[in-house]
C-alpha beads as a LAMMPS data file, in Angstrom:
LAMMPS data file: protein, C-alpha beads

99 atoms
98 bonds

1 atom types
1 bond types

-500.0 500.0 xlo xhi
-500.0 500.0 ylo yhi
-500.0 500.0 zlo zhi

Masses

1 110.0

Atoms # bond

1 1 1 -16.489 -0.228 -10.343
2 1 1 -14.204 1.478 -7.421
3 1 1 -10.324 2.103 -7.295
4 1 1 -8.215 0.194 -5.767
5 1 1 -5.392 -0.114 -3.590
6 1 1 -2.741 -2.587 -3.017
7 1 1 -1.275 -3.099 0.404
8 1 1 2.188 -4.796 1.413
9 1 1 4.089 -5.262 4.752
10 1 1 2.612 -4.403 7.687
11 1 1 -0.039 -2.893 5.955
12 1 1 -2.013 -6.287 5.658
13 1 1 -4.668 -7.611 7.411
14 1 1 -2.714 -9.829 9.992
15 1 1 -0.879 -7.151 10.894
16 1 1 -3.702 -5.643 12.330
17 1 1 -1.651 -2.368 12.391
18 1 1 -3.823 0.483 14.454
19 1 1 -3.660 3.046 11.595
20 1 1 -4.923 0.176 9.073
21 1 1 -8.101 -0.264 11.312
22 1 1 -9.162 3.425 10.514
23 1 1 -9.964 2.522 6.835
24 1 1 -10.563 -1.490 7.153
25 1 1 -14.467 -0.585 6.868
26 1 1 -13.625 1.352 3.548
27 1 1 -12.203 -1.440 1.837
28 1 1 -13.563 -4.600 0.212
29 1 1 -11.147 -7.448 -0.079
30 1 1 -10.595 -8.691 -3.865
31 1 1 -7.893 -11.406 -3.210
32 1 1 -4.114 -11.499 -3.496
33 1 1 -2.003 -9.846 -5.972
34 1 1 1.626 -9.152 -7.025
35 1 1 3.499 -6.117 -8.157
36 1 1 6.879 -5.667 -10.094
37 1 1 9.494 -4.896 -6.896
38 1 1 12.330 -5.678 -5.012
39 1 1 11.697 -5.810 -1.314
40 1 1 13.777 -4.384 1.203
41 1 1 14.165 -4.651 5.281
42 1 1 14.424 -1.523 6.775
43 1 1 14.192 -2.729 10.419
44 1 1 10.978 -2.186 11.426
45 1 1 8.980 -2.169 8.105
46 1 1 9.387 -3.539 4.408
47 1 1 10.150 -1.091 1.271
48 1 1 8.791 -1.953 -2.084
49 1 1 11.178 -0.282 -4.579
50 1 1 10.288 -0.661 -8.100
51 1 1 12.525 -3.328 -10.548
52 1 1 13.366 -4.237 -13.895
53 1 1 14.005 -7.884 -13.187
54 1 1 11.346 -10.149 -12.659
55 1 1 11.451 -9.321 -8.619
56 1 1 8.295 -9.863 -7.194
57 1 1 6.375 -8.324 -3.951
58 1 1 2.485 -10.279 -3.288
59 1 1 0.267 -8.176 -1.142
60 1 1 -3.472 -7.681 -0.916
61 1 1 -5.714 -6.167 -3.163
62 1 1 -8.938 -4.042 -2.177
63 1 1 -11.529 -2.108 -3.231
64 1 1 -13.067 1.385 -2.122
65 1 1 -15.368 3.380 -2.983
66 1 1 -13.704 6.314 -1.034
67 1 1 -10.036 6.171 -2.666
68 1 1 -9.790 10.044 -1.497
69 1 1 -10.632 9.270 1.944
70 1 1 -8.443 6.266 2.488
71 1 1 -5.433 7.494 0.471
72 1 1 -5.570 10.750 2.941
73 1 1 -5.608 7.977 5.658
74 1 1 -2.516 5.787 4.505
75 1 1 -0.564 9.166 3.822
76 1 1 -0.730 10.137 7.671
77 1 1 -0.482 6.308 8.397
78 1 1 2.666 6.274 6.640
79 1 1 4.348 9.655 6.494
80 1 1 3.132 10.735 3.315
81 1 1 3.434 14.140 2.525
82 1 1 1.508 14.921 -0.987
83 1 1 3.277 18.364 -1.244
84 1 1 6.795 17.733 0.157
85 1 1 7.173 14.173 -1.639
86 1 1 11.025 14.260 -1.133
87 1 1 10.685 14.731 2.868
88 1 1 8.108 11.907 3.086
89 1 1 9.101 8.351 4.791
90 1 1 7.485 6.718 1.404
91 1 1 6.149 7.491 -1.634
92 1 1 2.854 6.723 -3.226
93 1 1 2.370 5.467 -6.726
94 1 1 0.455 3.798 -9.037
95 1 1 1.386 0.523 -10.320
96 1 1 0.223 -2.675 -12.074
97 1 1 -1.253 -5.312 -10.048
98 1 1 -1.413 -8.778 -11.262
99 1 1 -4.633 -10.839 -9.435

Bonds

1 1 1 2
2 1 2 3
3 1 3 4
4 1 4 5
5 1 5 6
6 1 6 7
7 1 7 8
8 1 8 9
9 1 9 10
10 1 10 11
11 1 11 12
12 1 12 13
13 1 13 14
14 1 14 15
15 1 15 16
16 1 16 17
17 1 17 18
18 1 18 19
19 1 19 20
20 1 20 21
21 1 21 22
22 1 22 23
23 1 23 24
24 1 24 25
25 1 25 26
26 1 26 27
27 1 27 28
28 1 28 29
29 1 29 30
30 1 30 31
31 1 31 32
32 1 32 33
33 1 33 34
34 1 34 35
35 1 35 36
36 1 36 37
37 1 37 38
38 1 38 39
39 1 39 40
40 1 40 41
41 1 41 42
42 1 42 43
43 1 43 44
44 1 44 45
45 1 45 46
46 1 46 47
47 1 47 48
48 1 48 49
49 1 49 50
50 1 50 51
51 1 51 52
52 1 52 53
53 1 53 54
54 1 54 55
55 1 55 56
56 1 56 57
57 1 57 58
58 1 58 59
59 1 59 60
60 1 60 61
61 1 61 62
62 1 62 63
63 1 63 64
64 1 64 65
65 1 65 66
66 1 66 67
67 1 67 68
68 1 68 69
69 1 69 70
70 1 70 71
71 1 71 72
72 1 72 73
73 1 73 74
74 1 74 75
75 1 75 76
76 1 76 77
77 1 77 78
78 1 78 79
79 1 79 80
80 1 80 81
81 1 81 82
82 1 82 83
83 1 83 84
84 1 84 85
85 1 85 86
86 1 86 87
87 1 87 88
88 1 88 89
89 1 89 90
90 1 90 91
91 1 91 92
92 1 92 93
93 1 93 94
94 1 94 95
95 1 95 96
96 1 96 97
97 1 97 98
98 1 98 99
């Protein structure tokens, strides 16, 4: 069994985001899923923020056998700097996903 990634917002398949096309061949769709978070509209893109209430963000779950490669590409697409998380547009977190 491989690792899994969860996409919400413009990384989901229907949006056909240009950077996403580079990692699509490394992904196998497993289904829709949800995380405990609140979704905020930041204008041209959304942001999911962890929530302690019953807020839910729906998205897509994918399996990959190349987690390192996929995460490196996603970091570039999303503007995440692992060495400088405070200077990043987004953060990356390991969370529980309900299918």
